[in-house]
C-alpha positions as CSV (number, residue, x, y, z in Angstrom):
1,M,124.3,-43.7,147.0
2,E,123.0,-47.2,146.6
3,E,123.1,-49.4,149.7
4,E,125.1,-52.6,149.6
5,P,124.0,-55.4,151.9
6,P,126.6,-56.8,154.3
7,T,128.3,-60.0,153.4
8,K,127.3,-61.4,156.9
9,P,124.2,-60.7,158.9
10,N,124.6,-58.5,161.9
11,M,128.2,-57.9,161.0
12,V,128.3,-54.4,162.5
13,P,126.9,-53.7,166.0
14,A,124.6,-50.8,166.6
15,I,126.2,-47.4,166.8
16,G,125.1,-46.8,170.4
17,Q,126.5,-50.2,171.5
18,E,130.0,-49.2,170.6
19,V,130.3,-46.8,173.5
20,L,127.9,-48.5,176.0
21,T,129.6,-51.9,175.7
22,L,133.1,-50.3,175.4
23,D,134.0,-52.4,172.3
24,T,137.8,-52.4,172.2
25,D,137.6,-52.8,168.4
26,W,135.4,-49.8,167.8
27,C,137.4,-48.8,164.7
28,S,136.5,-51.8,162.6
29,P,132.9,-50.8,161.7
30,I,134.1,-47.3,160.6
31,I,137.0,-48.7,158.6
32,D,134.7,-51.3,157.0
33,F,132.2,-48.7,156.1
34,I,134.8,-46.3,154.5
35,K,136.6,-49.0,152.6
36,N,133.8,-51.3,151.5
37,N,130.6,-49.2,152.2
38,K,129.3,-52.1,154.4
39,S,126.4,-51.0,156.5
40,Y,123.1,-52.0,158.1
41,P,120.2,-53.2,156.0
42,K,118.1,-50.4,157.4
43,G,118.5,-46.9,155.9
44,K,118.3,-45.1,159.2
45,E,121.3,-47.0,160.7
46,H,123.2,-46.5,157.4
47,K,122.7,-42.7,157.7
48,K,124.1,-42.8,161.3
49,L,127.2,-44.7,160.3
50,A,127.7,-42.5,157.3
51,R,127.4,-39.3,159.4
52,R,129.9,-40.6,161.9
53,S,132.3,-41.9,159.3
54,S,132.5,-38.5,157.7
55,K,134.7,-37.4,160.6
56,Y,137.3,-40.1,159.9
57,V,139.9,-40.8,157.3
58,I,142.1,-43.9,156.5
59,I,145.8,-43.4,155.9
60,G,147.4,-46.7,155.0
61,T,145.8,-49.2,157.4
62,K,145.3,-46.8,160.3
63,L,142.1,-44.8,161.1
64,F,142.4,-41.1,162.0
65,K,139.8,-38.6,163.2
66,H,139.6,-34.9,162.4
67,S,140.0,-32.7,165.4
68,A,137.0,-30.5,166.0
69,S,139.1,-27.5,167.3
70,S,142.3,-27.5,165.2
71,G,141.4,-29.8,162.3
72,T,144.5,-31.9,162.7
73,L,144.3,-35.7,162.5
74,R,144.4,-37.8,165.6
75,K,145.3,-41.5,165.5
76,C,142.5,-43.8,166.6
77,I,143.5,-46.4,169.1
78,T,141.6,-49.2,171.0
79,Q,140.2,-48.7,174.4
80,D,142.9,-51.0,176.0
81,E,145.6,-48.9,174.3
82,G,143.9,-45.7,175.5
83,I,143.8,-46.9,179.1
84,R,147.5,-47.8,179.0
85,L,148.2,-44.3,177.5
86,L,146.2,-42.6,180.3
87,S,148.0,-44.6,183.0
88,D,151.3,-43.6,181.6
89,I,150.4,-39.9,181.4
90,H,148.9,-40.1,184.9
91,S,151.4,-42.0,186.9
92,G,154.3,-42.8,184.5
93,I,157.8,-41.4,184.5
94,C,156.6,-37.9,183.7
95,G,153.1,-38.3,185.3
96,N,151.7,-35.8,187.7
97,H,148.4,-37.3,188.8
98,T,146.1,-34.7,187.1
99,S,142.3,-34.8,186.8
100,A,140.3,-36.7,184.2
101,S,139.7,-33.8,181.9
102,T,143.4,-32.8,181.9
103,L,144.4,-36.4,181.2
104,V,142.2,-36.6,178.2
105,E,143.3,-33.2,177.0
106,K,147.0,-34.4,177.1
107,A,146.2,-37.6,175.3
108,F,144.3,-35.8,172.5
109,R,147.0,-33.1,172.3
110,S,149.5,-35.9,171.7
111,G,147.5,-37.0,168.7
112,F,145.4,-39.9,169.9
113,Y,141.7,-40.5,170.1
114,W,139.1,-43.1,171.2
115,P,135.5,-42.5,172.1
116,T,135.6,-43.6,175.8
117,A,138.6,-41.5,176.8
118,L,136.8,-39.4,179.4
119,A,135.0,-42.3,181.1
120,D,138.3,-44.3,181.2
121,A,140.1,-41.3,182.7
122,R,137.6,-41.0,185.5
123,N,138.3,-44.6,186.5
124,I,142.0,-44.1,187.0
125,D,143.4,-43.6,190.5
126,S,140.2,-42.7,192.5
127,H,141.6,-43.9,195.8
128,I,144.8,-43.4,197.8
129,F,146.8,-45.4,200.3
130,V,148.6,-43.3,202.9
131,A,151.2,-44.1,205.6
132,I,153.7,-42.1,207.7
133,D,157.0,-43.2,209.1
134,K,156.8,-43.1,212.9
135,F,160.3,-41.5,213.5
136,T,161.0,-39.3,210.4
137,K,157.3,-38.4,209.8
138,W,157.9,-38.9,206.1
139,I,154.5,-39.4,204.3
140,E,154.1,-42.0,201.5
141,V,151.1,-41.8,199.2
142,K,150.1,-44.2,196.4
143,L,147.1,-43.6,194.1
144,V,145.2,-46.7,193.1
145,T,142.1,-47.5,191.1
146,A,140.5,-49.7,193.8
147,T,141.2,-50.4,197.4
148,T,141.7,-54.2,197.1
149,A,143.7,-56.4,199.4
150,V,146.3,-57.1,196.7
151,K,146.9,-53.3,196.2
152,A,147.1,-52.8,200.0
153,A,149.6,-55.6,200.3
154,E,151.8,-54.2,197.5
155,F,151.7,-50.7,199.2
156,I,152.7,-52.2,202.6
157,E,155.5,-54.2,201.0
158,E,156.9,-51.1,199.3
159,I,157.0,-48.9,202.4
160,S,158.3,-51.8,204.5
161,H,161.3,-52.2,202.3
162,R,162.0,-48.5,202.5
163,F,161.1,-47.6,206.1
164,G,160.5,-50.8,208.0
165,V,157.0,-51.5,209.5
166,Q,156.7,-48.6,212.0
167,C,154.1,-46.6,210.1
168,H,151.0,-44.7,211.2
169,V,148.0,-44.4,208.9
170,E,145.3,-42.5,210.8
171,R,147.6,-39.5,211.6
172,A,148.7,-39.2,207.9
173,N,145.1,-39.4,206.7
174,G,144.1,-36.6,209.0
175,L,147.0,-34.3,207.9
176,I,146.3,-34.9,204.2
177,L,142.6,-34.4,204.5
178,Q,143.1,-31.2,206.5
179,G,145.4,-29.9,203.8
180,L,143.1,-30.9,201.0
181,K,140.0,-29.4,202.6
182,A,141.7,-26.0,202.9
183,R,142.7,-26.0,199.3
184,I,139.6,-27.5,197.5
185,F,136.6,-26.8,199.6
186,D,134.1,-24.5,197.9
187,P,130.4,-24.4,198.9
188,I,129.5,-23.0,195.5
189,K,131.6,-24.8,192.9
190,K,132.1,-28.6,192.5
191,Y,135.4,-29.8,193.7
192,G,135.1,-33.6,193.5
193,A,138.1,-34.2,191.2
194,K,140.3,-31.3,192.3
195,W,141.9,-33.3,195.1
196,L,144.0,-35.2,192.5
197,Q,145.5,-31.9,191.4
198,K,146.1,-30.6,194.9
199,L,147.4,-33.9,196.5
200,P,151.1,-33.6,195.4
201,R,151.2,-30.1,196.7
202,V,149.7,-31.0,200.1
203,V,152.1,-34.0,200.5
204,W,155.1,-31.9,199.5
205,G,154.1,-29.2,202.0
206,L,153.8,-31.8,204.8
207,R,157.2,-33.3,203.8
208,T,158.9,-29.9,204.1
209,Q,157.1,-28.7,207.2
210,R,158.8,-28.8,210.6
211,S,157.4,-31.6,212.8
212,R,156.8,-30.8,216.4
213,A,157.6,-34.4,217.3
214,S,161.2,-34.4,216.0
215,G,162.0,-30.7,215.6
216,Y,163.0,-31.3,212.0
217,S,161.1,-31.6,208.7
218,P,160.6,-35.1,207.3
219,F,162.6,-34.1,204.2
220,F,165.6,-33.3,206.5
221,M,165.2,-36.5,208.4
222,V,165.3,-38.6,205.2
223,Y,167.9,-36.7,203.1
224,G,170.0,-34.9,205.8
225,F,169.4,-31.3,204.6
226,E,166.4,-29.0,204.1
227,A,164.7,-28.8,200.7
228,V,165.2,-25.7,198.6
229,L,161.8,-24.3,198.1
230,P,160.6,-22.1,195.2
231,S,160.1,-19.2,197.6
232,D,163.8,-19.5,198.7
233,I,164.9,-18.9,195.1
234,A,162.2,-16.3,194.3
235,F,162.9,-14.1,197.3
236,G,166.7,-14.8,197.5
237,A,167.1,-16.8,200.7
238,P,170.6,-16.4,202.3
239,R,171.5,-20.1,201.7
240,T,170.7,-19.8,198.0
241,Q,172.6,-16.5,197.6
242,N,175.6,-17.8,199.5
243,Y,175.7,-21.1,197.8
244,N,179.2,-22.0,196.5
245,E,179.3,-24.9,194.1
246,N,183.0,-25.4,194.8
247,K,182.3,-26.1,198.5
248,A,179.2,-28.2,197.8
249,E,180.9,-31.5,198.2
250,A,182.6,-30.5,201.5
251,T,179.4,-29.2,202.8
252,R,177.6,-32.4,201.9
253,C,180.3,-34.5,203.7
254,T,179.8,-32.3,206.8
255,D,176.0,-32.9,206.6
256,I,176.6,-36.7,206.4
257,N,178.9,-36.7,209.4
258,S,176.4,-34.7,211.4
259,A,173.4,-37.0,210.5
260,E,173.8,-39.2,213.6
261,E,173.9,-36.2,215.9
262,H,170.7,-34.8,214.3
263,C,169.0,-38.3,214.7
264,L,169.9,-38.3,218.5
265,T,168.6,-34.8,218.9
266,A,165.4,-35.8,217.1
267,S,165.0,-38.9,219.3
268,M,165.3,-36.8,222.5
269,Q,162.7,-34.3,221.1
270,H,160.4,-37.2,220.1
271,A,160.6,-38.6,223.6
272,R,159.8,-35.2,225.2
273,Y,156.9,-34.8,222.8
274,E,155.4,-38.2,223.7
275,Q,155.7,-37.4,227.4
276,Q,153.8,-34.2,226.8
277,L,151.1,-36.1,225.0
278,R,150.9,-38.6,227.7
279,R,150.6,-36.0,230.4
280,Y,147.9,-34.2,228.4
281,H,146.0,-37.5,227.9
282,N,146.3,-38.6,231.6
283,H,145.1,-35.1,232.7
284,N,141.8,-35.6,230.9
285,V,141.3,-39.2,232.1
286,H,139.2,-39.4,235.3
287,E,139.4,-42.5,237.4
288,R,136.1,-44.2,238.2
289,D,135.3,-47.4,240.1
290,F,132.6,-49.8,238.9
291,N,130.9,-52.6,240.8
292,V,129.3,-55.7,239.4
293,G,125.8,-54.9,238.2
294,D,126.5,-51.2,237.4
295,L,125.1,-49.9,234.2
296,V,127.7,-48.3,231.9
297,L,126.9,-46.3,228.8
């Protein structure tokens, strides 16, 4: 095949630069090569582009790539489109905050492709903001790409509209970290990205777990009834077996009318719990007198 010189010098960037510089229009050199056989003046670069272009095909005006596993065609999209696609899969309406490799697998299985997919997926939601309501103990978690002041302000504004401003952060962090450590810690295998997969389960477990401070689960304090767990259905819990759909509305009305009573009971339990904590703390505090000039560590 005879090489044709490009119409403009340096029209196509080097092959390696397409990924390193994350060129959003990475499809253009391949489309240009397939349609017009435009390439580099040097034969070595021409061979690289020809070898790479052999995996692609043009249908109409769109570029498609042959899948290495199934041989099906995947639509090639820009990096900006790919990032938006990953964000929608990760945290959209049907998102489930999975790991980077799982995100890329879902995107490819949907029929899309771009060369920086895995690197882009690793940069999505690598940090979390956590807060817990002081009374109900309901935990709110938000995954973010970076812990900036703007993101923090948005998170605080969201939870303030829902719960007010009485939220604890340190306690919620400790509970979540404790739950994650028990699920993902492995001294032999790497577990750096597994926390994204386990986080929803840990948060759900804490929301449905009875709190010593209130005597109720956070789910009950927010919704007025206990959550139906998968184990309740699998093992036939009495409340699932005795459920009567015809009486569901009347039962719900009873729960709503009893909500205030449960809140008062939780308030008294919370007060007793705080008194126990105060006595425990004061028991371990020893009074000491200091004079001017004493050295204190």
